[in-house]
Each structure stands twice: as structure tokens, then as C-alpha cells.
C-alpha positions as CSV (number, residue, x, y, z in Angstrom):
1,M,95.9,111.6,133.0
2,D,93.9,112.1,129.9
3,M,93.5,108.5,128.5
4,L,92.9,107.6,124.9
5,S,90.3,105.2,123.9
6,R,91.4,101.9,122.6
7,I,90.2,103.0,118.9
8,E,91.7,106.2,119.3
9,E,95.0,104.6,120.2
10,I,94.8,102.2,117.5
11,L,94.0,105.1,114.7
12,L,97.0,107.2,116.0
13,L,99.3,104.0,115.7
14,A,97.7,103.4,112.1
15,I,98.5,107.0,111.1
16,W,101.9,106.8,112.5
17,K,102.6,103.6,110.4
18,L,101.2,104.9,107.3
19,E,103.1,108.1,107.4
20,D,102.3,110.3,104.3
21,N,99.6,107.8,103.2
22,A,97.2,108.1,105.9
23,Y,93.7,108.8,104.5
24,G,90.3,107.5,105.5
25,I,90.4,104.2,103.4
26,S,94.1,103.5,104.0
27,V,93.6,104.2,107.9
28,R,90.8,101.8,108.0
29,E,92.7,99.1,106.0
30,Q,95.7,99.5,108.4
31,V,93.4,99.0,111.4
32,E,91.7,95.9,110.0
33,R,95.3,94.6,109.4
34,D,96.3,95.4,112.8
35,T,93.2,94.2,114.6
36,G,92.1,91.4,112.4
37,V,88.6,92.9,112.6
38,K,86.6,94.3,109.6
39,W,85.7,98.0,110.2
40,M,82.9,99.7,108.7
41,S,84.1,102.9,106.7
42,G,82.2,105.3,109.0
43,A,83.2,103.8,112.1
44,I,86.6,105.5,112.1
45,Y,85.6,109.2,111.2
46,A,84.1,110.1,114.5
47,P,87.2,109.0,116.6
48,L,89.4,110.6,113.8
49,N,87.5,114.0,114.4
50,R,88.0,113.8,118.2
51,L,91.7,113.2,117.7
52,K,91.8,116.3,115.3
53,K,89.8,118.2,117.8
54,N,92.0,117.4,120.6
55,G,95.1,118.2,118.6
56,Y,96.5,114.9,118.3
57,V,96.4,114.9,114.5
58,R,96.1,117.5,111.7
59,T,94.3,117.1,108.3
60,Y,95.4,118.4,105.1
61,Q,94.1,118.1,101.4
62,A,96.4,116.8,98.6
63,K,96.4,118.3,95.5
64,N,95.0,116.1,92.6
65,S,94.1,113.5,95.1
66,A,90.5,113.1,94.1
67,E,89.4,109.9,92.4
68,K,87.5,110.3,89.2
69,G,84.5,112.8,90.0
70,G,85.0,112.2,93.7
71,R,86.1,114.5,96.6
72,P,89.8,115.1,97.1
73,R,91.4,112.8,99.9
74,I,91.8,114.2,103.3
75,Y,95.1,113.2,104.9
76,Y,95.9,112.7,108.4
77,R,99.1,113.5,110.0
78,L,100.3,113.1,113.6
79,T,101.2,116.4,115.5
80,K,103.9,116.5,118.2
81,L,101.4,116.5,120.7
82,G,99.8,113.4,119.2
83,M,103.3,111.7,119.2
84,R,103.7,112.5,122.7
85,K,100.3,111.0,123.6
86,L,101.5,107.8,121.8
87,A,104.6,107.8,123.7
88,T,102.7,108.1,126.8
89,I,100.3,105.3,125.9
90,Q,103.0,103.1,125.1
91,E,104.6,103.6,128.6
92,V,101.4,102.9,130.3
93,N,100.7,99.7,128.1
94,Q,104.4,98.3,128.9
95,S,103.8,99.2,132.7
96,I,100.4,97.7,132.9
97,W,101.7,94.5,131.3
98,M,104.9,94.3,133.2
99,D,105.3,91.0,135.2
100,V,102.2,89.3,133.4
101,P,103.2,86.0,132.1
102,D,102.3,84.9,128.5
103,L,98.7,84.3,129.1
104,K,98.2,82.1,126.2
105,K,100.4,79.6,128.0
106,E,98.5,80.3,131.1
107,R,94.9,79.4,129.6
108,K,93.3,76.2,130.9
109,A,90.8,74.6,128.7
């Protein structure tokens, strides 16, 4: 099975959550909310490009989306293949965590 990296999984989930508002900055902010970790702006673009290259996301440029004097925003949308990949990862995660007790309760100081 072709597995996603953890950041690719997190990015696909962020794009899914953001629906039609998934562009670079909004994706990074969603990832930060989901992980509680501050991300450098450039850190998401290499994995986003891999996701696009592999056919899991597609990009489009929205009309009139440029900030004053800036470049137009590039938006990301999951493809059908990307949705199937997320569903597979969800199944894998559920399977590998099955029968594992709440580890916070299992911790010994």
C-alpha cells in the first residue's frame, strides 16, 4: 500500500475541512489549529506539490483573489483519488489503534 506521510495526511484533512477556502495561508492556519504546532509558511508547499503531483489534490486560481498588488491565490481541492486516500488512511488509523487503551490513563510518572 502506498502510504502518505503524516504531513500529507494532515494537509489532505485540512483541505477537506476548509472546503472551498483552502489556499496556502488558510491551509497552514488549519494545520496549526489541528496540530497545535506553529508552521513556517514554506513548510507546507513541498508536500502540497507532492499531493498535486500524485493526483490527490488539484489547484485552481480564483478570479479576483489577489491581495493588493499581490499574486492571485491558488486554491486546493481534493480529487476523488484524494478522498479515497483519506478514507484508506482513516481505516488504517482505526485499525492500528484498535484495542489500544487510552494511553493518557496508562502513563506512569
